[in-house]
N, C-alpha and C positions, 0 to 999 in steps of 0.2 A: 464540452458539457465535463468534465471532472468525471470522478467517478468513484466511487466512494458513498454507499452510502448510508451510513447505519454507524452509529458513535466504539468509541469498542466497550462501554455498557453496554448498547444493543446486540455488542457479536461476540462476550458475555454468554448476554445472557441464552443466547443459538448454540455454542459448542464446546460454549466451558473455557475455562480462566486459560486452563494448562492450551487448547490451541490458538486459540489471545498470542499468550508471551511465544508459545512456538514460531505463529507467521515476524513476530516483533524479533524476535534472537537473527532471522536470517536477513541473509545482505543479496540488497533489495538491484531491478538494473533496471536500463528501459526498456522504456515496450517497444516504443518506435509506434503507437497511436498517433496521428496529431488531433485533433478536437476540432471542430468545423465554426466551433462558437468563438470565433476569434483572441478567444482566454493560448497567449503566448508559451506555460511554460509547459516544463518537457516532465513527461509523464513514467515514473516506473513502478516498479511493482517487487513484490514478492512472495511465497502464495506456501500453506504449507496442504498433505490431503490430512482427510481424521473422516470426522463420525458428527454428526448433528449431539445433540438431545437428548435423537428419539434413532440414536444408532443410524443414522443416514450415510453414508458415502458422500463426502462433500468436498472442495473444495476452497480455503478459508484461503481473501488475494488482502493485503495491505499498502493503500495508492498512498504511495511523494509524488510530492511536484514543486521542481525548482527555476528560477527563475535563469534564462541565459547570463547575462549577468551575473548572479551568484555562480555557477560555471565555471565558465570565465572566470571568477577571480579564485576560483578550487587551484589553478594549476593543473599540477598533476593527480594532488590530493584527494578527491572527492571529499573523504576522509574531511574539508575543511565546511565544509556543508550546514546546515542549518536541516538533520531530516526527523524534519516533526512527521506525522502517520495526519494524513488530509481523507481521511477517512479507510473501511471495508469494506467488503461484502465478499459473499458465500454463496458456493453456485454450484 
């Protein structure tokens, strides 16, 4: 099951535009998480620490997913992949 249940707009309402912009400018990396629902996509994430709008410490995570075929086609440069954020989670 894919993670990232929040849209960008929902994340902005909870942690502010600055924190969302910050996580979007972070490099993502493989999470290594195996999905058990048959989804064979490869999961990547990026995260930043900060405070929500209530000044509570939190971590904002952006999730990305790639198909193995797209990763193979990218060769040695994963920058060739289409890096679109699937969604956000706040912990």
